[in-house]
MIVO-848575 format. One record per residue (C-alpha): residue number from 1; x, y, z. Coordinates in Angstrom, 1 decimal, padded with zeros to 4 digits. Last residue first. Layout:
BEGIN
{site NUM; {X; Y; Z}}
...
END
This chain:
BEGIN
{site 244; {-128.9; 324.5; 187.9}}
{site 243; {-131.5; 323.1; 186.3}}
{site 242; {-132.4; 324.2; 182.7}}
{site 241; {-135.3; 326.3; 182.4}}
{site 240; {-137.7; 325.2; 179.3}}
{site 239; {-139.7; 328.0; 177.8}}
{site 238; {-143.1; 327.0; 177.5}}
{site 237; {-144.8; 326.5; 174.5}}
{site 236; {-147.9; 328.3; 173.2}}
{site 235; {-146.4; 330.4; 170.2}}
{site 234; {-144.3; 327.0; 169.2}}
{site 233; {-147.4; 325.1; 169.2}}
{site 232; {-149.0; 327.4; 166.3}}
{site 231; {-145.9; 328.1; 164.5}}
{site 230; {-145.5; 324.0; 164.3}}
{site 229; {-148.9; 323.5; 163.2}}
{site 228; {-148.7; 326.4; 160.9}}
{site 227; {-145.5; 324.8; 158.8}}
{site 226; {-147.5; 321.3; 159.1}}
{site 225; {-150.2; 323.4; 156.7}}
{site 224; {-147.7; 324.8; 154.6}}
{site 223; {-146.1; 321.5; 153.7}}
{site 222; {-149.3; 320.3; 152.5}}
{site 221; {-149.2; 322.9; 149.5}}
{site 220; {-149.6; 326.3; 149.1}}
{site 219; {-147.9; 327.4; 145.5}}
{site 218; {-144.4; 328.6; 145.7}}
{site 217; {-143.3; 325.4; 147.6}}
{site 216; {-142.0; 324.0; 150.7}}
{site 215; {-140.9; 320.7; 150.7}}
{site 214; {-142.6; 317.3; 152.3}}
{site 213; {-140.8; 314.0; 153.5}}
{site 212; {-143.9; 312.1; 154.9}}
{site 211; {-143.1; 309.6; 157.4}}
{site 210; {-145.5; 306.7; 158.1}}
{site 209; {-145.9; 304.7; 161.6}}
{site 208; {-143.6; 301.9; 163.0}}
{site 207; {-141.1; 304.1; 164.8}}
{site 206; {-144.0; 306.4; 166.3}}
{site 205; {-145.2; 303.6; 168.0}}
{site 204; {-148.8; 302.4; 166.9}}
{site 203; {-151.7; 302.0; 169.1}}
{site 202; {-153.4; 305.1; 167.8}}
{site 201; {-151.2; 306.3; 164.8}}
{site 200; {-149.4; 309.3; 164.6}}
{site 199; {-147.5; 310.2; 161.3}}
{site 198; {-144.1; 311.6; 160.9}}
{site 197; {-143.7; 314.8; 159.1}}
{site 196; {-140.1; 314.7; 157.5}}
{site 195; {-140.0; 318.3; 156.3}}
{site 194; {-137.8; 320.6; 153.9}}
{site 193; {-137.6; 324.0; 153.2}}
{site 192; {-135.2; 325.3; 155.8}}
{site 191; {-134.8; 322.4; 157.9}}
{site 190; {-137.6; 320.8; 159.7}}
{site 189; {-139.1; 317.6; 161.6}}
{site 188; {-142.7; 317.6; 162.5}}
{site 187; {-144.2; 314.7; 164.9}}
{site 186; {-147.8; 314.5; 163.9}}
{site 185; {-151.2; 314.1; 165.5}}
{site 184; {-150.2; 315.9; 168.6}}
{site 183; {-152.3; 316.6; 171.3}}
{site 182; {-150.4; 320.0; 172.9}}
{site 181; {-148.9; 320.6; 176.7}}
{site 180; {-145.4; 322.2; 175.2}}
{site 179; {-141.8; 322.6; 176.2}}
{site 178; {-139.5; 325.0; 174.6}}
{site 177; {-136.1; 324.5; 173.7}}
{site 176; {-134.1; 327.7; 172.0}}
{site 175; {-131.0; 326.8; 169.9}}
{site 174; {-129.6; 330.2; 168.4}}
{site 173; {-126.6; 330.9; 170.8}}
{site 172; {-125.8; 327.8; 172.4}}
{site 171; {-126.6; 327.0; 176.3}}
{site 170; {-129.1; 324.7; 176.1}}
{site 169; {-127.5; 322.6; 173.5}}
{site 168; {-125.3; 320.8; 176.0}}
{site 167; {-128.4; 319.9; 177.6}}
{site 166; {-130.2; 317.7; 175.0}}
{site 165; {-128.9; 314.6; 176.2}}
{site 164; {-130.8; 315.5; 179.6}}
{site 163; {-134.1; 317.1; 177.8}}
{site 162; {-134.6; 313.4; 175.6}}
{site 161; {-134.0; 311.5; 178.7}}
{site 160; {-136.8; 313.8; 180.4}}
{site 159; {-139.2; 312.9; 177.3}}
{site 158; {-138.3; 309.5; 177.5}}
{site 157; {-139.3; 309.5; 181.1}}
{site 156; {-142.9; 311.2; 180.2}}
{site 155; {-143.3; 308.5; 177.6}}
{site 154; {-142.1; 305.6; 180.2}}
{site 153; {-144.9; 307.0; 182.8}}
{site 152; {-147.5; 306.9; 180.5}}
{site 151; {-147.3; 303.3; 179.7}}
{site 150; {-146.2; 301.8; 176.4}}
{site 149; {-149.3; 301.1; 174.6}}
{site 148; {-148.8; 303.5; 172.6}}
{site 147; {-152.1; 305.3; 173.3}}
{site 146; {-150.9; 305.2; 176.9}}
{site 145; {-148.0; 306.9; 176.6}}
{site 144; {-149.6; 309.3; 174.5}}
{site 143; {-152.2; 309.7; 177.0}}
{site 142; {-148.9; 310.8; 179.9}}
{site 141; {-147.4; 313.0; 177.3}}
{site 140; {-150.6; 314.9; 176.7}}
{site 139; {-151.5; 314.9; 180.5}}
{site 138; {-148.4; 316.9; 181.0}}
{site 137; {-145.7; 316.2; 183.9}}
{site 136; {-143.2; 315.6; 180.8}}
{site 135; {-144.1; 318.4; 178.9}}
{site 134; {-144.0; 317.5; 175.5}}
{site 133; {-140.8; 318.4; 173.3}}
{site 132; {-140.2; 321.5; 171.2}}
{site 131; {-136.9; 322.3; 169.8}}
{site 130; {-136.0; 325.7; 167.9}}
{site 129; {-132.6; 326.1; 166.0}}
{site 128; {-131.8; 329.3; 164.2}}
{site 127; {-128.8; 328.4; 161.8}}
{site 126; {-126.3; 331.2; 162.6}}
{site 125; {-122.7; 328.8; 161.6}}
{site 124; {-122.7; 327.8; 165.5}}
{site 123; {-126.4; 327.0; 165.4}}
{site 122; {-125.6; 324.8; 162.6}}
{site 121; {-122.5; 323.4; 164.2}}
{site 120; {-124.1; 322.4; 167.5}}
{site 119; {-127.1; 320.7; 166.0}}
{site 118; {-124.6; 318.7; 163.8}}
{site 117; {-123.0; 317.6; 166.5}}
{site 116; {-126.3; 316.8; 168.4}}
{site 115; {-127.5; 314.4; 165.1}}
{site 114; {-123.9; 312.5; 165.2}}
{site 113; {-124.4; 311.9; 169.2}}
{site 112; {-127.3; 310.0; 168.1}}
{site 111; {-129.3; 309.8; 171.6}}
{site 110; {-131.0; 313.0; 171.2}}
{site 109; {-132.5; 312.0; 167.9}}
{site 108; {-134.1; 308.5; 168.9}}
{site 107; {-135.7; 310.7; 171.8}}
{site 106; {-137.8; 312.7; 169.9}}
{site 105; {-139.4; 313.3; 173.2}}
{site 104; {-142.9; 314.4; 172.3}}
{site 103; {-142.7; 315.9; 169.1}}
{site 102; {-141.7; 319.2; 167.3}}
{site 101; {-138.4; 319.6; 165.9}}
{site 100; {-137.2; 322.8; 163.8}}
{site 99; {-134.2; 323.7; 161.8}}
{site 98; {-133.9; 327.2; 160.3}}
{site 97; {-131.4; 329.3; 157.7}}
{site 96; {-128.7; 327.5; 156.4}}
{site 95; {-130.2; 323.5; 156.8}}
{site 94; {-127.7; 321.4; 154.6}}
{site 93; {-126.6; 319.3; 157.9}}
{site 92; {-130.4; 319.2; 159.4}}
{site 91; {-131.8; 317.3; 156.6}}
{site 90; {-128.5; 315.0; 155.3}}
{site 89; {-128.0; 313.9; 159.1}}
{site 88; {-132.0; 312.8; 158.9}}
{site 87; {-131.7; 311.3; 155.2}}
{site 86; {-128.0; 309.7; 156.2}}
{site 85; {-129.9; 307.5; 158.6}}
{site 84; {-132.5; 306.2; 155.8}}
{site 83; {-135.7; 306.5; 156.8}}
{site 82; {-137.4; 302.7; 157.2}}
{site 81; {-137.1; 303.3; 160.9}}
{site 80; {-139.9; 306.2; 161.0}}
{site 79; {-142.3; 303.5; 159.0}}
{site 78; {-144.0; 303.1; 155.5}}
{site 77; {-141.7; 306.2; 154.0}}
{site 76; {-143.6; 309.0; 151.9}}
{site 75; {-141.5; 310.5; 149.2}}
{site 74; {-140.9; 314.3; 147.4}}
{site 73; {-144.4; 315.7; 148.4}}
{site 72; {-144.7; 319.5; 147.3}}
{site 71; {-146.6; 319.3; 144.4}}
{site 70; {-149.1; 316.4; 144.9}}
{site 69; {-147.4; 312.9; 144.1}}
{site 68; {-146.9; 311.7; 140.5}}
{site 67; {-149.3; 308.7; 139.4}}
{site 66; {-147.1; 305.8; 138.8}}
{site 65; {-146.0; 303.8; 135.7}}
{site 64; {-143.5; 307.0; 134.4}}
{site 63; {-141.6; 306.1; 138.0}}
{site 62; {-140.7; 302.6; 136.6}}
{site 61; {-139.5; 303.1; 133.0}}
{site 60; {-137.7; 306.6; 134.4}}
{site 59; {-135.4; 304.3; 137.3}}
{site 58; {-133.2; 307.0; 138.3}}
{site 57; {-134.4; 310.0; 136.9}}
{site 56; {-137.7; 309.6; 137.6}}
{site 55; {-137.2; 308.7; 141.5}}
{site 54; {-135.8; 311.9; 142.0}}
{site 53; {-132.4; 312.3; 143.2}}
{site 52; {-130.7; 313.4; 146.8}}
{site 51; {-128.3; 310.2; 146.8}}
{site 50; {-130.0; 309.1; 149.8}}
{site 49; {-133.6; 310.5; 149.1}}
{site 48; {-133.6; 308.6; 146.2}}
{site 47; {-132.4; 305.7; 147.8}}
{site 46; {-135.0; 305.6; 150.3}}
{site 45; {-137.8; 305.8; 147.3}}
{site 44; {-136.1; 303.1; 145.8}}
{site 43; {-136.0; 301.0; 148.5}}
{site 42; {-139.4; 301.3; 149.5}}
{site 41; {-140.6; 301.0; 146.1}}
{site 40; {-138.9; 297.2; 145.6}}
{site 39; {-135.7; 298.1; 143.5}}
{site 38; {-135.4; 297.5; 139.8}}
{site 37; {-132.4; 295.4; 138.4}}
{site 36; {-129.8; 297.0; 136.3}}
{site 35; {-126.6; 295.8; 137.1}}
{site 34; {-126.2; 299.1; 139.5}}
{site 33; {-129.7; 297.3; 141.3}}
{site 32; {-128.1; 293.7; 141.3}}
{site 31; {-124.5; 295.3; 142.8}}
{site 30; {-127.1; 297.3; 145.5}}
{site 29; {-128.6; 293.4; 146.5}}
{site 28; {-125.0; 292.2; 146.8}}
{site 27; {-123.8; 294.7; 149.3}}
{site 26; {-127.4; 293.3; 151.4}}
{site 25; {-129.7; 295.6; 152.8}}
{site 24; {-130.2; 297.7; 155.8}}
{site 23; {-130.8; 300.8; 153.4}}
{site 22; {-127.9; 303.1; 154.8}}
{site 21; {-125.4; 300.4; 155.4}}
{site 20; {-125.9; 298.7; 151.8}}
{site 19; {-125.9; 302.5; 150.3}}
{site 18; {-122.5; 302.7; 152.1}}
{site 17; {-121.2; 299.3; 150.9}}
{site 16; {-122.4; 300.2; 146.9}}
{site 15; {-120.1; 303.3; 147.3}}
{site 14; {-121.7; 306.6; 148.0}}
{site 13; {-119.5; 310.1; 146.8}}
{site 12; {-122.8; 311.5; 146.6}}
{site 11; {-121.9; 312.1; 142.9}}
{site 10; {-120.9; 308.8; 142.9}}
{site 9; {-124.3; 307.3; 143.8}}
{site 8; {-125.8; 309.6; 140.9}}
{site 7; {-123.4; 308.1; 138.8}}
{site 6; {-124.2; 305.0; 139.0}}
{site 5; {-128.2; 305.3; 139.7}}
{site 4; {-128.2; 306.9; 136.2}}
{site 3; {-125.8; 304.2; 134.8}}
{site 2; {-128.4; 301.4; 135.7}}
{site 1; {-126.9; 298.1; 133.7}}
END
């Protein structure tokens, strides 16, 4: 019996069915975890993030056999699609100061009405929100489309679609959207001191590439490098003017 996991799920107000849906597994699998079976690493990392607990607290006998991540590295997901939807929602929902999105299109977020609602409510609560998307007409966007094998026109269309979906946010105080012409090696999603960094790999769609969950710490760590990257791209970005 894994009482640590049971208590963490109860504190997060999650049922086995909720966890199964978030991790796309069978509810019976979650029941087996609660009864003491140890999940695969990818499920342990995703579940620990879902209940906002440390893997070592939920499965101490397993975590002790692994070398700890560097300070500021919370977890690593093998693919972006492996990040639980609740993790994306929780990341932005818990922001109290600032939200940042840096990508070429981040269309998967723009298409999520729940995420757009969270960005709206956070902005209304005074959270500064900065969204950086690739300029649809830039060679950088075209090249990324070619790199992924989907074609330059498709990548440009994705960015245009994302901008259309973000249109309701453009008139909200505290939300600013800029377009960049930068070669991105990662997409960065920030909420206060937490970041999800989606690496870019040649010939690999962003959804299939790994994601690192990082946290800013008192000492310089990996998250600081990505925050510097975000700020540099923001400074060079062009304010997006809404079509009228």
